[in-house]
C-alpha positions as a Markdown table, in Angstrom:
| # | Residue | x | y | z |
|---|---|---|---|---|
| 1 | Met | 122.5 | 84.1 | 41.9 |
| 2 | Lys | 125.9 | 83.0 | 43.3 |
| 3 | Asn | 125.2 | 84.6 | 46.6 |
| 4 | Ala | 121.8 | 83.0 | 46.8 |
| 5 | Met | 123.3 | 79.6 | 46.2 |
| 6 | Lys | 126.1 | 80.2 | 48.8 |
| 7 | Asn | 123.4 | 81.1 | 51.3 |
| 8 | Val | 121.4 | 77.9 | 50.6 |
| 9 | Val | 124.5 | 75.8 | 51.0 |
| 10 | Leu | 125.6 | 77.6 | 54.1 |
| 11 | Ala | 122.1 | 77.2 | 55.6 |
| 12 | Ala | 122.1 | 73.5 | 54.8 |
| 13 | Ile | 125.5 | 73.0 | 56.5 |
| 14 | Ile | 124.3 | 74.9 | 59.6 |
| 15 | Ala | 121.0 | 72.9 | 59.7 |
| 16 | Val | 122.7 | 69.5 | 59.7 |
| 17 | Pro | 122.8 | 68.3 | 63.3 |
| 18 | Ala | 126.1 | 67.4 | 64.8 |
| 19 | Val | 126.8 | 63.6 | 65.1 |
| 20 | Ala | 126.3 | 62.6 | 68.7 |
| 21 | Val | 129.6 | 61.4 | 70.2 |
| 22 | His | 129.4 | 59.4 | 73.4 |
| 23 | Ala | 131.7 | 60.9 | 75.9 |
| 24 | Gln | 134.2 | 58.7 | 77.5 |
| 25 | Pro | 133.3 | 58.5 | 81.2 |
| 26 | Asn | 135.6 | 59.8 | 83.9 |
| 27 | Met | 137.6 | 56.6 | 84.3 |
| 28 | Glu | 139.0 | 57.8 | 87.6 |
| 29 | Lys | 135.5 | 57.8 | 89.0 |
| 30 | Tyr | 134.8 | 54.4 | 87.4 |
| 31 | Asn | 137.9 | 52.9 | 88.9 |
| 32 | Lys | 137.2 | 54.4 | 92.3 |
| 33 | Ser | 133.5 | 53.7 | 92.5 |
| 34 | Cys | 132.2 | 51.2 | 89.9 |
| 35 | Val | 134.8 | 48.7 | 89.1 |
| 36 | Val | 134.8 | 47.0 | 92.5 |
| 37 | Cys | 131.4 | 45.4 | 91.8 |
| 38 | His | 130.8 | 45.8 | 88.1 |
| 39 | Asp | 134.1 | 44.3 | 87.0 |
| 40 | Gln | 133.3 | 40.8 | 88.4 |
| 41 | Gly | 129.5 | 41.1 | 88.9 |
| 42 | Val | 129.7 | 41.2 | 92.7 |
| 43 | Ala | 126.4 | 40.7 | 94.5 |
| 44 | Gly | 124.5 | 40.5 | 91.2 |
| 45 | Ala | 125.8 | 43.7 | 89.7 |
| 46 | Pro | 125.8 | 43.5 | 85.9 |
| 47 | Lys | 129.4 | 43.2 | 84.6 |
| 48 | Thr | 130.9 | 46.0 | 82.6 |
| 49 | Gly | 130.8 | 45.1 | 78.9 |
| 50 | Asp | 128.0 | 42.5 | 79.4 |
| 51 | Ala | 125.4 | 44.0 | 77.0 |
| 52 | Ala | 123.0 | 41.2 | 77.6 |
| 53 | Gly | 123.2 | 41.6 | 81.4 |
| 54 | Trp | 122.6 | 45.3 | 81.0 |
| 55 | Glu | 119.8 | 45.0 | 78.4 |
| 56 | Pro | 116.8 | 44.6 | 80.9 |
| 57 | Arg | 118.2 | 47.5 | 83.0 |
| 58 | Met | 118.7 | 49.8 | 80.0 |
| 59 | Ala | 115.1 | 49.1 | 79.0 |
| 60 | Lys | 114.0 | 50.9 | 82.1 |
| 61 | Gly | 115.4 | 54.2 | 80.7 |
| 62 | Met | 118.3 | 56.3 | 81.8 |
| 63 | Asp | 116.3 | 58.4 | 84.2 |
| 64 | Ala | 115.3 | 55.3 | 86.2 |
| 65 | Leu | 118.8 | 53.9 | 86.2 |
| 66 | Val | 120.3 | 57.2 | 87.4 |
| 67 | Ala | 117.6 | 57.3 | 90.1 |
| 68 | Ser | 118.6 | 53.7 | 91.1 |
| 69 | Val | 122.2 | 54.7 | 91.5 |
| 70 | Lys | 121.4 | 57.8 | 93.5 |
| 71 | Asn | 119.0 | 56.0 | 95.8 |
| 72 | Gly | 120.8 | 52.7 | 95.9 |
| 73 | Leu | 119.4 | 49.4 | 94.8 |
| 74 | Asn | 119.8 | 45.9 | 96.3 |
| 75 | Ala | 123.5 | 45.7 | 97.3 |
| 76 | Met | 124.5 | 48.9 | 95.6 |
| 77 | Pro | 124.8 | 51.7 | 98.1 |
| 78 | Pro | 123.2 | 55.1 | 97.5 |
| 79 | Met | 125.2 | 57.1 | 95.0 |
| 80 | Gly | 127.1 | 54.0 | 94.0 |
| 81 | Met | 130.0 | 55.1 | 96.0 |
| 82 | Cys | 130.5 | 58.1 | 93.7 |
| 83 | Phe | 129.6 | 61.0 | 96.0 |
| 84 | Asp | 130.7 | 63.7 | 93.7 |
| 85 | Cys | 129.2 | 62.4 | 90.5 |
| 86 | Thr | 126.7 | 64.5 | 88.6 |
| 87 | Asp | 123.6 | 62.9 | 86.9 |
| 88 | Glu | 125.4 | 63.3 | 83.6 |
| 89 | Glu | 128.5 | 61.5 | 84.9 |
| 90 | Tyr | 126.3 | 58.7 | 86.3 |
| 91 | Ala | 124.7 | 58.4 | 82.8 |
| 92 | Glu | 128.1 | 58.3 | 81.1 |
| 93 | Leu | 129.3 | 55.6 | 83.5 |
| 94 | Ile | 126.1 | 53.5 | 83.0 |
| 95 | Lys | 126.5 | 53.8 | 79.2 |
| 96 | Tyr | 130.1 | 52.8 | 79.4 |
| 97 | Met | 129.4 | 49.8 | 81.5 |
| 98 | Ala | 126.4 | 48.7 | 79.4 |
| 99 | Ala | 128.3 | 48.9 | 76.1 |
| 100 | Pro | 129.4 | 45.6 | 74.6 |
| 101 | Ala | 133.0 | 44.7 | 75.4 |
| 102 | Glu | 135.3 | 45.2 | 72.5 |
């Protein structure tokens, strides 16, 4: 009976999904590629930390936002000046910029 109970507890622990932790973006890439426009809102770019400014963009979904970065949009050049970013890095950078300022 003890072994059966151990197995149930162990199975429950294994089945619990890990808490999602948002990765900190590569700040070197942010400072090299994003900060120039997103720090001050140059040419209509939503400012980093301005959740309200990012809200309508985030509503489009991450796939659409990453596509916009890769293809360029309005004054933002293709690849957002981060020529070695992966799609995952673009997504991390977008989430970082869209998060409310602390």
